[in-house]
N, CA, C and O atoms as a GROMACS GRO file, in nm:
protein
  572
    1MET      N    1  -0.714  -3.572  -4.430
    1MET     CA    2  -0.799  -3.456  -4.447
    1MET      C    3  -0.766  -3.352  -4.340
    1MET      O    4  -0.756  -3.383  -4.222
    2LYS      N    5  -0.751  -3.230  -4.383
    2LYS     CA    6  -0.730  -3.120  -4.289
    2LYS      C    7  -0.862  -3.083  -4.225
    2LYS      O    8  -0.968  -3.101  -4.286
    3PRO      N    9  -0.859  -3.032  -4.102
    3PRO     CA   10  -0.983  -2.981  -4.043
    3PRO      C   11  -1.041  -2.873  -4.133
    3PRO      O   12  -0.968  -2.800  -4.200
    4SER      N   13  -1.172  -2.863  -4.134
    4SER     CA   14  -1.236  -2.762  -4.218
    4SER      C   15  -1.346  -2.690  -4.142
    4SER      O   16  -1.393  -2.735  -4.037
    5LEU      N   17  -1.387  -2.577  -4.197
    5LEU     CA   18  -1.486  -2.492  -4.134
    5LEU      C   19  -1.589  -2.448  -4.237
    5LEU      O   20  -1.554  -2.404  -4.347
    6LEU      N   21  -1.714  -2.460  -4.200
    6LEU     CA   22  -1.824  -2.405  -4.279
    6LEU      C   23  -1.892  -2.300  -4.192
    6LEU      O   24  -1.920  -2.324  -4.074
    7VAL      N   25  -1.918  -2.184  -4.250
    7VAL     CA   26  -1.993  -2.078  -4.180
    7VAL      C   27  -2.114  -2.048  -4.267
    7VAL      O   28  -2.102  -2.012  -4.384
    8ASP      N   29  -2.231  -2.063  -4.208
    8ASP     CA   30  -2.356  -2.048  -4.283
    8ASP      C   31  -2.354  -2.134  -4.409
    8ASP      O   32  -2.395  -2.090  -4.517
    9ALA      N   33  -2.306  -2.257  -4.394
    9ALA     CA   34  -2.301  -2.359  -4.499
    9ALA      C   35  -2.205  -2.327  -4.614
    9ALA      O   36  -2.211  -2.389  -4.720
   10LYS      N   37  -2.115  -2.230  -4.594
   10LYS     CA   38  -2.015  -2.196  -4.696
   10LYS      C   39  -1.876  -2.219  -4.637
   10LYS      O   40  -1.850  -2.189  -4.521
   11LYS      N   41  -1.788  -2.272  -4.720
   11LYS     CA   42  -1.651  -2.298  -4.675
   11LYS      C   43  -1.584  -2.167  -4.631
   11LYS      O   44  -1.593  -2.064  -4.699
   12ALA      N   45  -1.517  -2.172  -4.518
   12ALA     CA   46  -1.445  -2.056  -4.464
   12ALA      C   47  -1.307  -2.102  -4.417
   12ALA      O   48  -1.288  -2.220  -4.385
   13SER      N   49  -1.214  -2.012  -4.413
   13SER     CA   50  -1.079  -2.044  -4.367
   13SER      C   51  -1.075  -2.048  -4.215
   13SER      O   52  -1.122  -1.957  -4.147
   14LEU      N   53  -1.018  -2.156  -4.162
   14LEU     CA   54  -0.999  -2.164  -4.018
   14LEU      C   55  -0.908  -2.052  -3.966
   14LEU      O   56  -0.918  -2.012  -3.850
   15LYS      N   57  -0.821  -2.003  -4.052
   15LYS     CA   58  -0.729  -1.896  -4.010
   15LYS      C   59  -0.800  -1.762  -3.991
   15LYS      O   60  -0.738  -1.666  -3.945
   16THR      N   61  -0.930  -1.755  -4.026
   16THR     CA   62  -1.007  -1.633  -4.001
   16THR      C   63  -1.102  -1.651  -3.882
   16THR      O   64  -1.183  -1.563  -3.852
   17PHE      N   65  -1.092  -1.765  -3.815
   17PHE     CA   66  -1.181  -1.803  -3.704
   17PHE      C   67  -1.102  -1.792  -3.575
   17PHE      O   68  -0.995  -1.851  -3.562
   18CYS      N   69  -1.155  -1.718  -3.480
   18CYS     CA   70  -1.081  -1.687  -3.358
   18CYS      C   71  -1.160  -1.729  -3.234
   18CYS      O   72  -1.282  -1.717  -3.230
   19PHE      N   73  -1.090  -1.777  -3.135
   19PHE     CA   74  -1.149  -1.801  -3.004
   19PHE      C   75  -1.119  -1.675  -2.923
   19PHE      O   76  -1.003  -1.650  -2.891
   20PRO      N   77  -1.221  -1.596  -2.889
   20PRO     CA   78  -1.195  -1.466  -2.824
   20PRO      C   79  -1.138  -1.482  -2.684
   20PRO      O   80  -1.163  -1.580  -2.614
   21GLU      N   81  -1.060  -1.383  -2.645
   21GLU     CA   82  -1.002  -1.382  -2.511
   21GLU      C   83  -1.109  -1.367  -2.403
   21GLU      O   84  -1.096  -1.422  -2.294
   22MET      N   85  -1.214  -1.293  -2.436
   22MET     CA   86  -1.322  -1.269  -2.340
   22MET      C   87  -1.454  -1.312  -2.404
   22MET      O   88  -1.465  -1.322  -2.526
   23ASP      N   89  -1.554  -1.336  -2.321
   23ASP     CA   90  -1.688  -1.372  -2.366
   23ASP      C   91  -1.743  -1.262  -2.456
   23ASP      O   92  -1.712  -1.144  -2.437
   24LEU      N   93  -1.823  -1.299  -2.554
   24LEU     CA   94  -1.878  -1.203  -2.648
   24LEU      C   95  -2.007  -1.137  -2.600
   24LEU      O   96  -2.067  -1.059  -2.674
   25SER      N   97  -2.050  -1.164  -2.479
   25SER     CA   98  -2.182  -1.120  -2.434
   25SER      C   99  -2.208  -0.971  -2.453
   25SER      O  100  -2.318  -0.933  -2.492
   26SER      N  101  -2.111  -0.889  -2.428
   26SER     CA  102  -2.132  -0.745  -2.441
   26SER      C  103  -2.124  -0.697  -2.586
   26SER      O  104  -2.169  -0.586  -2.616
   27SER      N  105  -2.069  -0.777  -2.675
   27SER     CA  106  -2.051  -0.736  -2.814
   27SER      C  107  -2.156  -0.793  -2.910
   27SER      O  108  -2.169  -0.744  -3.022
   28ARG      N  109  -2.230  -0.893  -2.867
   28ARG     CA  110  -2.322  -0.962  -2.957
   28ARG      C  111  -2.422  -0.870  -3.025
   28ARG      O  112  -2.456  -0.891  -3.141
   29THR      N  113  -2.469  -0.768  -2.956
   29THR     CA  114  -2.571  -0.681  -3.014
   29THR      C  115  -2.518  -0.602  -3.133
   29THR      O  116  -2.596  -0.556  -3.217
   30GLU      N  117  -2.388  -0.587  -3.140
   30GLU     CA  118  -2.327  -0.512  -3.250
   30GLU      C  119  -2.265  -0.604  -3.356
   30GLU      O  120  -2.198  -0.557  -3.448
   31MET      N  121  -2.288  -0.733  -3.341
   31MET     CA  122  -2.227  -0.830  -3.432
   31MET      C  123  -2.336  -0.913  -3.502
   31MET      O  124  -2.452  -0.914  -3.462
   32ARG      N  125  -2.295  -0.980  -3.607
   32ARG     CA  126  -2.386  -1.065  -3.684
   32ARG      C  127  -2.366  -1.211  -3.644
   32ARG      O  128  -2.253  -1.260  -3.641
   33LYS      N  129  -2.474  -1.280  -3.615
   33LYS     CA  130  -2.471  -1.419  -3.570
   33LYS      C  131  -2.465  -1.514  -3.691
   33LYS      O  132  -2.531  -1.491  -3.792
   34HIS      N  133  -2.383  -1.620  -3.678
   34HIS     CA  134  -2.368  -1.721  -3.782
   34HIS      C  135  -2.372  -1.860  -3.719
   34HIS      O  136  -2.344  -1.877  -3.600
   35LYS      N  137  -2.406  -1.959  -3.800
   35LYS     CA  138  -2.392  -2.099  -3.762
   35LYS      C  139  -2.265  -2.152  -3.826
   35LYS      O  140  -2.237  -2.123  -3.942
   36PHE      N  141  -2.189  -2.230  -3.749
   36PHE     CA  142  -2.069  -2.290  -3.806
   36PHE      C  143  -2.070  -2.441  -3.786
   36PHE      O  144  -2.138  -2.494  -3.698
   37VAL      N  145  -1.991  -2.507  -3.869
   37VAL     CA  146  -1.962  -2.649  -3.852
   37VAL      C  147  -1.810  -2.663  -3.866
   37VAL      O  148  -1.751  -2.627  -3.968
   38PHE      N  149  -1.749  -2.716  -3.762
   38PHE     CA  150  -1.605  -2.744  -3.762
   38PHE      C  151  -1.592  -2.894  -3.777
   38PHE      O  152  -1.643  -2.971  -3.695
   39ILE      N  153  -1.524  -2.937  -3.883
   39ILE     CA  154  -1.510  -3.080  -3.914
   39ILE      C  155  -1.364  -3.119  -3.896
   39ILE      O  156  -1.274  -3.058  -3.953
   40ILE      N  157  -1.344  -3.222  -3.814
   40ILE     CA  158  -1.208  -3.266  -3.782
   40ILE      C  159  -1.211  -3.417  -3.761
   40ILE      O  160  -1.312  -3.473  -3.718
   41SER      N  161  -1.101  -3.482  -3.790
   41SER     CA  162  -1.097  -3.628  -3.772
   41SER      C  163  -1.071  -3.662  -3.626
   41SER      O  164  -1.011  -3.586  -3.550
   42ARG      N  165  -1.118  -3.779  -3.590
   42ARG     CA  166  -1.095  -3.831  -3.454
   42ARG      C  167  -0.944  -3.838  -3.426
   42ARG      O  168  -0.898  -3.799  -3.319
   43ASP      N  169  -0.867  -3.886  -3.524
   43ASP     CA  170  -0.722  -3.898  -3.506
   43ASP      C  171  -0.655  -3.763  -3.482
   43ASP      O  172  -0.562  -3.753  -3.402
   44GLN      N  173  -0.701  -3.659  -3.551
   44GLN     CA  174  -0.642  -3.526  -3.531
   44GLN      C  175  -0.668  -3.475  -3.390
   44GLN      O  176  -0.581  -3.413  -3.329
   45ILE      N  177  -0.786  -3.501  -3.338
   45ILE     CA  178  -0.816  -3.459  -3.201
   45ILE      C  179  -0.728  -3.536  -3.104
   45ILE      O  180  -0.672  -3.477  -3.011
   46ILE      N  181  -0.718  -3.666  -3.124
   46ILE     CA  182  -0.636  -3.747  -3.033
   46ILE      C  183  -0.491  -3.700  -3.036
   46ILE      O  184  -0.428  -3.684  -2.931
   47GLN      N  185  -0.438  -3.677  -3.154
   47GLN     CA  186  -0.299  -3.632  -3.166
   47GLN      C  187  -0.278  -3.495  -3.101
   47GLN      O  188  -0.179  -3.475  -3.031
   48ALA      N  189  -0.370  -3.403  -3.123
   48ALA     CA  190  -0.351  -3.266  -3.074
   48ALA      C  191  -0.390  -3.247  -2.928
   48ALA      O  192  -0.333  -3.161  -2.860
   49LEU      N  193  -0.484  -3.326  -2.878
   49LEU     CA  194  -0.542  -3.294  -2.746
   49LEU      C  195  -0.534  -3.404  -2.642
   49LEU      O  196  -0.591  -3.391  -2.534
   50SER      N  197  -0.465  -3.511  -2.671
   50SER     CA  198  -0.457  -3.622  -2.577
   50SER      C  199  -0.402  -3.579  -2.440
   50SER      O  200  -0.460  -3.612  -2.337
   51ASP      N  201  -0.293  -3.506  -2.441
   51ASP     CA  202  -0.234  -3.462  -2.314
   51ASP      C  203  -0.325  -3.364  -2.240
   51ASP      O  204  -0.339  -3.372  -2.118
   52ASP      N  205  -0.387  -3.271  -2.314
   52ASP     CA  206  -0.479  -3.176  -2.252
   52ASP      C  207  -0.597  -3.248  -2.188
   52ASP      O  208  -0.639  -3.214  -2.078
   53TYR      N  209  -0.651  -3.347  -2.258
   53TYR     CA  210  -0.764  -3.422  -2.205
   53TYR      C  211  -0.724  -3.499  -2.079
   53TYR      O  212  -0.797  -3.498  -1.980
   54LYS      N  213  -0.608  -3.565  -2.082
   54LYS     CA  214  -0.561  -3.639  -1.964
   54LYS      C  215  -0.545  -3.546  -1.844
   54LYS      O  216  -0.583  -3.582  -1.733
   55GLN      N  217  -0.489  -3.430  -1.865
   55GLN     CA  218  -0.471  -3.333  -1.756
   55GLN      C  219  -0.606  -3.286  -1.704
   55GLN      O  220  -0.626  -3.275  -1.582
   56TRP      N  221  -0.699  -3.258  -1.794
   56TRP     CA  222  -0.831  -3.213  -1.753
   56TRP      C  223  -0.904  -3.323  -1.674
   56TRP      O  224  -0.969  -3.294  -1.573
   57VAL      N  225  -0.892  -3.448  -1.718
   57VAL     CA  226  -0.954  -3.560  -1.646
   57VAL      C  227  -0.895  -3.570  -1.505
   57VAL      O  228  -0.969  -3.589  -1.408
   58LYS      N  229  -0.766  -3.558  -1.495
   58LYS     CA  230  -0.700  -3.565  -1.362
   58LYS      C  231  -0.758  -3.457  -1.270
   58LYS      O  232  -0.792  -3.485  -1.155
   59GLU      N  233  -0.768  -3.334  -1.319
   59GLU     CA  234  -0.823  -3.224  -1.239
   59GLU      C  235  -0.970  -3.247  -1.207
   59GLU      O  236  -1.015  -3.214  -1.097
   60SER      N  237  -1.045  -3.302  -1.301
   60SER     CA  238  -1.187  -3.327  -1.280
   60SER      C  239  -1.209  -3.434  -1.175
   60SER      O  240  -1.301  -3.423  -1.093
   61LYS      N  241  -1.126  -3.538  -1.176
   61LYS     CA  242  -1.136  -3.643  -1.074
   61LYS      C  243  -1.108  -3.585  -0.935
   61LYS      O  244  -1.174  -3.622  -0.838
   62GLU      N  245  -1.010  -3.496  -0.926
   62GLU     CA  246  -0.980  -3.431  -0.798
   62GLU      C  247  -1.099  -3.348  -0.752
   62GLU      O  248  -1.133  -3.347  -0.634
   63ASP      N  249  -1.162  -3.277  -0.846
   63ASP     CA  250  -1.282  -3.199  -0.812
   63ASP      C  251  -1.395  -3.290  -0.764
   63ASP      O  252  -1.464  -3.258  -0.667
   64ASP      N  253  -1.412  -3.405  -0.831
   64ASP     CA  254  -1.516  -3.500  -0.789
   64ASP      C  255  -1.493  -3.547  -0.646
   64ASP      O  256  -1.587  -3.560  -0.568
   65GLU      N  257  -1.367  -3.574  -0.613
   65GLU     CA  258  -1.335  -3.618  -0.477
   65GLU      C  259  -1.370  -3.511  -0.375
   65GLU      O  260  -1.424  -3.541  -0.268
   66GLN      N  261  -1.338  -3.387  -0.407
   66GLN     CA  262  -1.368  -3.277  -0.315
   66GLN      C  263  -1.518  -3.250  -0.303
   66GLN      O  264  -1.564  -3.204  -0.199
   67CYS      N  265  -1.593  -3.280  -0.408
   67CYS     CA  266  -1.737  -3.255  -0.409
   67CYS      C  267  -1.818  -3.376  -0.365
   67CYS      O  268  -1.941  -3.369  -0.358
   68GLY      N  269  -1.752  -3.487  -0.336
   68GLY     CA  270  -1.822  -3.603  -0.285
   68GLY      C  271  -1.876  -3.699  -0.389
   68GLY      O  272  -1.957  -3.786  -0.355
   69GLY      N  273  -1.836  -3.686  -0.513
   69GLY     CA  274  -1.882  -3.780  -0.614
   69GLY      C  275  -1.886  -3.720  -0.752
   69GLY      O  276  -1.848  -3.604  -0.771
   70PRO      N  277  -1.930  -3.798  -0.849
   70PRO     CA  278  -1.934  -3.752  -0.989
   70PRO      C  279  -2.018  -3.625  -1.004
   70PRO      O  280  -2.122  -3.609  -0.940
   71GLN      N  281  -1.970  -3.534  -1.090
   71GLN     CA  282  -2.037  -3.406  -1.109
   71GLN      C  283  -2.107  -3.393  -1.244
   71GLN      O  284  -2.182  -3.298  -1.264
   72ASP      N  285  -2.084  -3.487  -1.336
   72ASP     CA  286  -2.152  -3.480  -1.466
   72ASP      C  287  -2.152  -3.618  -1.530
   72ASP      O  288  -2.105  -3.715  -1.472
   73GLU      N  289  -2.207  -3.625  -1.651
   73GLU     CA  290  -2.222  -3.752  -1.722
   73GLU      C  291  -2.088  -3.816  -1.754
   73GLU      O  292  -2.077  -3.939  -1.758
   74LEU      N  293  -1.987  -3.735  -1.777
   74LEU     CA  294  -1.856  -3.790  -1.808
   74LEU      C  295  -1.798  -3.863  -1.687
   74LEU      O  296  -1.742  -3.972  -1.700
   75ALA      N  297  -1.812  -3.803  -1.571
   75ALA     CA  298  -1.766  -3.869  -1.448
   75ALA      C  299  -1.843  -3.998  -1.425
   75ALA      O  300  -1.786  -4.100  -1.387
   76GLU      N  301  -1.973  -3.993  -1.449
   76GLU     CA  302  -2.056  -4.113  -1.432
   76GLU      C  303  -2.018  -4.222  -1.531
   76GLU      O  304  -2.035  -4.341  -1.503
   77ALA      N  305  -1.966  -4.183  -1.647
   77ALA     CA  306  -1.920  -4.279  -1.748
   77ALA      C  307  -1.780  -4.332  -1.717
   77ALA      O  308  -1.728  -4.416  -1.790
   78GLY      N  309  -1.719  -4.282  -1.610
   78GLY     CA  310  -1.587  -4.330  -1.570
   78GLY      C  311  -1.471  -4.264  -1.641
   78GLY      O  312  -1.362  -4.320  -1.646
   79TYR      N  313  -1.492  -4.146  -1.696
   79TYR     CA  314  -1.387  -4.074  -1.768
   79TYR      C  315  -1.316  -4.164  -1.869
   79TYR      O  316  -1.199  -4.197  -1.852
   80PRO      N  317  -1.387  -4.202  -1.975
   80PRO     CA  318  -1.323  -4.289  -2.076
   80PRO      C  319  -1.203  -4.220  -2.139
   80PRO      O  320  -1.193  -4.097  -2.140
   81ASP      N  321  -1.110  -4.302  -2.192
   81ASP     CA  322  -0.996  -4.240  -2.259
   81ASP      C  323  -1.048  -4.167  -2.383
   81ASP      O  324  -1.161  -4.190  -2.427
   82LEU      N  325  -0.966  -4.081  -2.437
   82LEU     CA  326  -1.009  -3.990  -2.543
   82LEU      C  327  -1.060  -4.066  -2.666
   82LEU      O  328  -1.159  -4.025  -2.726
   83SER      N  329  -0.995  -4.174  -2.704
   83SER     CA  330  -1.040  -4.247  -2.822
   83SER      C  331  -1.180  -4.305  -2.802
   83SER      O  332  -1.258  -4.311  -2.897
   84GLU      N  333  -1.213  -4.348  -2.682
   84GLU     CA  334  -1.348  -4.398  -2.652
   84GLU      C  335  -1.448  -4.283  -2.641
   84GLU      O  336  -1.562  -4.295  -2.688
   85LEU      N  337  -1.408  -4.175  -2.580
   85LEU     CA  338  -1.495  -4.058  -2.567
   85LEU      C  339  -1.543  -4.012  -2.704
   85LEU      O  340  -1.660  -3.977  -2.722
   86LEU      N  341  -1.452  -4.012  -2.801
   86LEU     CA  342  -1.481  -3.960  -2.935
   86LEU      C  343  -1.570  -4.052  -3.017
   86LEU      O  344  -1.593  -4.027  -3.136
   87LYS      N  345  -1.621  -4.158  -2.956
   87LYS     CA  346  -1.721  -4.244  -3.020
   87LYS      C  347  -1.862  -4.211  -2.972
   87LYS      O  348  -1.960  -4.263  -3.024
   88ASP      N  349  -1.871  -4.125  -2.872
   88ASP     CA  350  -2.000  -4.089  -2.811
   88ASP      C  351  -2.024  -3.940  -2.833
   88ASP      O  352  -1.956  -3.857  -2.774
   89SER      N  353  -2.121  -3.906  -2.917
   89SER     CA  354  -2.141  -3.765  -2.952
   89SER      C  355  -2.185  -3.681  -2.832
   89SER      O  356  -2.145  -3.565  -2.822
   90ALA      N  357  -2.265  -3.736  -2.742
   90ALA     CA  358  -2.310  -3.657  -2.626
   90ALA      C  359  -2.194  -3.624  -2.533
   90ALA      O  360  -2.182  -3.511  -2.486
   91LEU      N  361  -2.108  -3.722  -2.506
   91LEU     CA  362  -1.992  -3.696  -2.420
   91LEU      C  363  -1.890  -3.606  -2.489
   91LEU      O  364  -1.829  -3.522  -2.424
   92THR      N  365  -1.872  -3.624  -2.619
   92THR     CA  366  -1.781  -3.538  -2.695
   92THR      C  367  -1.830  -3.394  -2.689
   92THR      O  368  -1.751  -3.302  -2.667
   93GLU      N  369  -1.960  -3.374  -2.709
   93GLU     CA  370  -2.016  -3.239  -2.700
   93GLU      C  371  -1.999  -3.181  -2.560
   93GLU      O  372  -1.965  -3.064  -2.545
   94LEU      N  373  -2.021  -3.262  -2.458
   94LEU     CA  374  -2.005  -3.215  -2.320
   94LEU      C  375  -1.862  -3.166  -2.296
   94LEU      O  376  -1.842  -3.056  -2.246
   95VAL      N  377  -1.764  -3.247  -2.331
   95VAL     CA  378  -1.624  -3.212  -2.304
   95VAL      C  379  -1.578  -3.092  -2.386
   95VAL      O  380  -1.522  -2.997  -2.332
   96PHE      N  381  -1.603  -3.095  -2.518
   96PHE     CA  382  -1.552  -2.988  -2.603
   96PHE      C  383  -1.644  -2.868  -2.610
   96PHE      O  384  -1.602  -2.760  -2.650
   97GLY      N  385  -1.767  -2.885  -2.571
   97GLY     CA  386  -1.860  -2.772  -2.566
   97GLY      C  387  -1.848  -2.692  -2.439
   97GLY      O  388  -1.880  -2.573  -2.436
   98ASN      N  389  -1.804  -2.758  -2.331
   98ASN     CA  390  -1.801  -2.691  -2.201
   98ASN      C  391  -1.663  -2.673  -2.140
   98ASN      O  392  -1.641  -2.577  -2.065
   99TYR      N  393  -1.570  -2.761  -2.170
   99TYR     CA  394  -1.443  -2.760  -2.098
   99TYR      C  395  -1.320  -2.736  -2.186
   99TYR      O  396  -1.234  -2.656  -2.150
  100LEU      N  397  -1.313  -2.803  -2.298
  100LEU     CA  398  -1.190  -2.795  -2.379
  100LEU      C  399  -1.214  -2.729  -2.514
  100LEU      O  400  -1.144  -2.759  -2.611
  101ASN      N  401  -1.311  -2.639  -2.522
  101ASN     CA  402  -1.339  -2.577  -2.652
  101ASN      C  403  -1.224  -2.488  -2.699
  101ASN      O  404  -1.190  -2.489  -2.817
  102ARG      N  405  -1.164  -2.414  -2.611
  102ARG     CA  406  -1.049  -2.331  -2.651
  102ARG      C  407  -0.937  -2.421  -2.704
  102ARG      O  408  -0.877  -2.392  -2.808
  103ASP      N  409  -0.910  -2.528  -2.633
  103ASP     CA  410  -0.804  -2.620  -2.674
  103ASP      C  411  -0.833  -2.680  -2.812
  103ASP      O  412  -0.742  -2.698  -2.894
  104LEU      N  413  -0.961  -2.711  -2.837
  104LEU     CA  414  -1.001  -2.770  -2.964
  104LEU      C  415  -0.969  -2.678  -3.082
  104LEU      O  416  -0.920  -2.724  -3.185
  105PHE      N  417  -0.997  -2.550  -3.068
  105PHE     CA  418  -0.983  -2.459  -3.181
  105PHE      C  419  -0.846  -2.394  -3.192
  105PHE      O  420  -0.802  -2.363  -3.303
  106GLU      N  421  -0.777  -2.372  -3.082
  106GLU     CA  422  -0.655  -2.292  -3.087
  106GLU      C  423  -0.547  -2.347  -3.180
  106GLU      O  424  -0.478  -2.268  -3.244
  107GLY      N  425  -0.532  -2.475  -3.188
  107GLY     CA  426  -0.426  -2.530  -3.273
  107GLY      C  427  -0.458  -2.526  -3.422
  107GLY      O  428  -0.369  -2.547  -3.505
  108PHE      N  429  -0.583  -2.499  -3.456
  108PHE     CA  430  -0.624  -2.507  -3.596
  108PHE      C  431  -0.674  -2.375  -3.652
  108PHE      O  432  -0.686  -2.360  -3.774
  109SER      N  433  -0.704  -2.279  -3.567
  109SER     CA  434  -0.767  -2.156  -3.613
  109SER      C  435  -0.666  -2.041  -3.615
  109SER      O  436  -0.545  -2.062  -3.622
  110TRP      N  437  -0.718  -1.919  -3.610
  110TRP     CA  438  -0.638  -1.797  -3.620
  110TRP      C  439  -0.512  -1.807  -3.536
  110TRP      O  440  -0.516  -1.845  -3.419
  111ASP      N  441  -0.400  -1.773  -3.596
  111ASP     CA  442  -0.270  -1.787  -3.529
  111ASP      C  443  -0.206  -1.652  -3.498
  111ASP      O  444  -0.083  -1.640  -3.492
  112ARG      N  445  -0.290  -1.551  -3.479
  112ARG     CA  446  -0.246  -1.414  -3.448
  112ARG      C  447  -0.187  -1.343  -3.570
  112ARG      O  448  -0.128  -1.236  -3.557
  113ASN      N  449  -0.205  -1.403  -3.686
  113ASN     CA  450  -0.164  -1.341  -3.813
  113ASN      C  451  -0.287  -1.335  -3.902
  113ASN      O  452  -0.370  -1.425  -3.900
  114GLY      N  453  -0.297  -1.230  -3.979
  114GLY     CA  454  -0.408  -1.219  -4.072
  114GLY      C  455  -0.535  -1.164  -4.009
  114GLY      O  456  -0.539  -1.130  -3.891
  115GLU      N  457  -0.637  -1.157  -4.091
  115GLU     CA  458  -0.763  -1.095  -4.053
  115GLU      C  459  -0.855  -1.195  -3.982
  115GLU      O  460  -0.865  -1.311  -4.022
  116ILE      N  461  -0.921  -1.148  -3.877
  116ILE     CA  462  -1.024  -1.227  -3.811
  116ILE      C  463  -1.157  -1.189  -3.872
  116ILE      O  464  -1.190  -1.071  -3.882
  117LYS      N  465  -1.234  -1.290  -3.914
  117LYS     CA  466  -1.368  -1.265  -3.966
  117LYS      C  467  -1.476  -1.316  -3.871
  117LYS      O  468  -1.585  -1.260  -3.864
  118TYR      N  469  -1.443  -1.424  -3.797
  118TYR     CA  470  -1.543  -1.488  -3.712
  118TYR      C  471  -1.487  -1.512  -3.572
  118TYR      O  472  -1.372  -1.553  -3.555
  119TRP      N  473  -1.572  -1.486  -3.473
  119TRP     CA  474  -1.537  -1.509  -3.333
  119TRP      C  475  -1.625  -1.621  -3.279
  119TRP      O  476  -1.748  -1.615  -3.288
  120PHE      N  477  -1.563  -1.723  -3.222
  120PHE     CA  478  -1.634  -1.835  -3.163
  120PHE      C  479  -1.723  -1.786  -3.049
  120PHE      O  480  -1.686  -1.697  -2.973
  121ASP      N  481  -1.842  -1.846  -3.038
  121ASP     CA  482  -1.930  -1.819  -2.925
  121ASP      C  483  -1.961  -1.945  -2.846
  121ASP      O  484  -1.940  -1.950  -2.725
  122GLN      N  485  -2.010  -2.049  -2.914
  122GLN     CA  486  -2.043  -2.171  -2.842
  122GLN      C  487  -2.058  -2.290  -2.936
  122GLN      O  488  -2.085  -2.273  -3.056
  123ILE      N  489  -2.042  -2.409  -2.880
  123ILE     CA  490  -2.073  -2.533  -2.951
  123ILE      C  491  -2.214  -2.571  -2.911
  123ILE      O  492  -2.248  -2.572  -2.793
  124THR      N  493  -2.296  -2.601  -3.011
  124THR     CA  494  -2.437  -2.633  -2.984
  124THR      C  495  -2.471  -2.779  -3.014
  124THR      O  496  -2.581  -2.824  -2.982
  125GLY      N  497  -2.380  -2.852  -3.073
  125GLY     CA  498  -2.407  -2.992  -3.105
  125GLY      C  499  -2.284  -3.060  -3.158
  125GLY      O  500  -2.184  -2.997  -3.194
  126CYS      N  501  -2.293  -3.192  -3.164
  126CYS     CA  502  -2.181  -3.272  -3.213
  126CYS      C  503  -2.238  -3.394  -3.283
  126CYS      O  504  -2.329  -3.459  -3.233
  127ALA      N  505  -2.183  -3.425  -3.399
  127ALA     CA  506  -2.222  -3.546  -3.471
  127ALA      C  507  -2.095  -3.620  -3.511
  127ALA      O  508  -1.996  -3.560  -3.553
  128ILE      N  509  -2.099  -3.751  -3.498
  128ILE     CA  510  -1.984  -3.833  -3.533
  128ILE      C  511  -2.022  -3.919  -3.653
  128ILE      O  512  -2.120  -3.993  -3.650
  129ASN      N  513  -1.943  -3.906  -3.759
  129ASN     CA  514  -1.967  -3.977  -3.884
  129ASN      C  515  -1.840  -4.053  -3.919
  129ASN      O  516  -1.748  -3.997  -3.977
  130LYS      N  517  -1.836  -4.179  -3.884
  130LYS     CA  518  -1.718  -4.264  -3.902
  130LYS      C  519  -1.600  -4.202  -3.829
  130LYS      O  520  -1.600  -4.195  -3.706
  131GLU      N  521  -1.500  -4.156  -3.901
  131GLU     CA  522  -1.381  -4.099  -3.839
  131GLU      C  523  -1.387  -3.947  -3.825
  131GLU      O  524  -1.296  -3.886  -3.768
  132LEU      N  525  -1.492  -3.886  -3.877
  132LEU     CA  526  -1.503  -3.740  -3.872
  132LEU      C  527  -1.598  -3.695  -3.762
  132LEU      O  528  -1.702  -3.757  -3.738
  133ILE      N  529  -1.561  -3.588  -3.699
  133ILE     CA  530  -1.645  -3.529  -3.596
  133ILE      C  531  -1.686  -3.391  -3.643
  133ILE      O  532  -1.603  -3.310  -3.684
  134HIS      N  533  -1.815  -3.364  -3.636
  134HIS     CA  534  -1.872  -3.237  -3.678
  134HIS      C  535  -1.919  -3.162  -3.553
  134HIS      O  536  -2.011  -3.206  -3.485
  135PHE      N  537  -1.854  -3.051  -3.524
  135PHE     CA  538  -1.895  -2.966  -3.414
  135PHE      C  539  -1.979  -2.853  -3.471
  135PHE      O  540  -1.930  -2.774  -3.552
  136ASN      N  541  -2.104  -2.846  -3.431
  136ASN     CA  542  -2.192  -2.738  -3.474
  136ASN      C  543  -2.190  -2.629  -3.368
  136ASN      O  544  -2.178  -2.658  -3.249
  137GLY      N  545  -2.201  -2.505  -3.412
  137GLY     CA  546  -2.197  -2.398  -3.313
  137GLY      C  547  -2.240  -2.264  -3.368
  137GLY      O  548  -2.288  -2.251  -3.480
  138ILE      N  549  -2.219  -2.166  -3.282
  138ILE     CA  550  -2.253  -2.027  -3.313
  138ILE      C  551  -2.124  -1.947  -3.309
  138ILE      O  552  -2.041  -1.964  -3.220
  139CYS      N  553  -2.109  -1.859  -3.408
  139CYS     CA  554  -1.999  -1.763  -3.408
  139CYS      C  555  -2.057  -1.629  -3.452
  139CYS      O  556  -2.172  -1.620  -3.495
  140TYR      N  557  -1.976  -1.526  -3.439
  140TYR     CA  558  -2.020  -1.391  -3.474
  140TYR      C  559  -1.916  -1.324  -3.563
  140TYR      O  560  -1.798  -1.358  -3.561
  141SER      N  561  -1.964  -1.228  -3.641
  141SER     CA  562  -1.873  -1.146  -3.721
  141SER      C  563  -1.915  -1.000  -3.703
  141SER      O  564  -2.025  -0.970  -3.655
  142MET      N  565  -1.827  -0.911  -3.744
  142MET     CA  566  -1.861  -0.770  -3.740
  142MET      C  567  -1.962  -0.745  -3.850
  142MET      O  568  -1.958  -0.810  -3.954
  143MET      N  569  -2.053  -0.652  -3.828
  143MET     CA  570  -2.159  -0.624  -3.928
  143MET      C  571  -2.103  -0.558  -4.050
  143MET      O  572  -2.177  -0.527  -4.143
   0.00000   0.00000   0.00000
């Protein structure tokens, strides 16, 4: 199964979904807010993001050492490998909602070709259903 995108409960093309270069905070008042669900398999995340996750964990462990100990729930969980992380919806949401969200979308969304309809804003939740992971979030479009 290919990753898929629903915007306001309707199927949308991932190629029209963009991770903006800058935060949308100054543009939100002129844009229309939407709810999205990005559905992707656990295996696709592992294949696409394993190296990025390992690098991020390495940097996070270094930060923990400099700060004197664990800084979040993931550190307290011992930085599980990616396949184990993707079995826990709270930890998956923490990592991809706060740290690796750009990495999550860039390989599957707008590729600098074609029209952009939706701009990513944030991940608001995560649900794991067998092998599929559902990332819920907010995106915006031009009015």
